N, C-alpha and C positions, 0 to 999 in steps of 0.2 A: 571515536565515532564523530563524524562531521556534524555540524549544526543541522543540516537538512536530514541526515540519517537519523539523528536524535528526534527530530520532529516527526518523521514517518514512524519511527519506533514507538514513540508515545501515542501516536494516533492509532496504530494497529493494536497495541497492548490494550488500550481503552475500548476499542470497538470489538475486537475479537476475543478479549479476555484471555490473552495468552501470557506466558511468562517469557523472560528474557531468552531462555534456551530455544524457544520456538520461533523467535525472530531471526530467521535465516533465509537467505536469498532463495534457496531451493524449496522452501515450504510454501504451500498454497492450499487450496480447498481440499485436496486429498489428504493432507497432513494435519490440517487445522479444522476440526469438526464444526467450529462456530462460524466458519467462512462460508456463508450461504448467499443467496441472491440479495436478501435484505441487508446483510452485512456489506455486500459490495456497493450497494447504493449509499450506505453510510460512509464507507471508505471514500467513495468518489466525492461526496459532499465535504468530507473532512479535508481531502486533498485540495479542493477548490478554496476552502477557507485558509488552510495553512500555507499553500504554495501559490495561490492565485491562478491555478490552471484548472479549467473545466474539462473533464474527460468526456470524450464522445462515447455514446452508447456502444459503438463497435469496439472501442478500447476496453471498456468495462467487461464485456463478455469474453474478450480474448485473454484476460489475465489468468495465468496458471500458477503464478508464484509471486512472492514479495519481490524477487529480482525483476519480474516483468513490470511491476509498478515503478521501480527505480529506473528501468530502461526507458519507459515512457516519459518520466520526468526529466531524465538526462536528455532525451531527444528534444525537449523544450527548454534546453539550456539551464536546467536546475541541477547543479553539481552534487555528487554524492561521494566525493573523494576527500 
């Protein structure tokens, strides 16, 4: 796991109260019952703190999976490989 992937993993485990098996790119609000609108706000705040990127509201509402979060961060030159 890359350093940035580990940062995101730790952030989502803490906010969403998920275990390691649930941290998969395809999982999102449909698979993680604690991923609601309030959790999304906390995720966005955590991303800003951990990665220095402030997500736009349009980005927050478009997230359907952990993979989508990584894609947005990659588009801002934050590597996950």
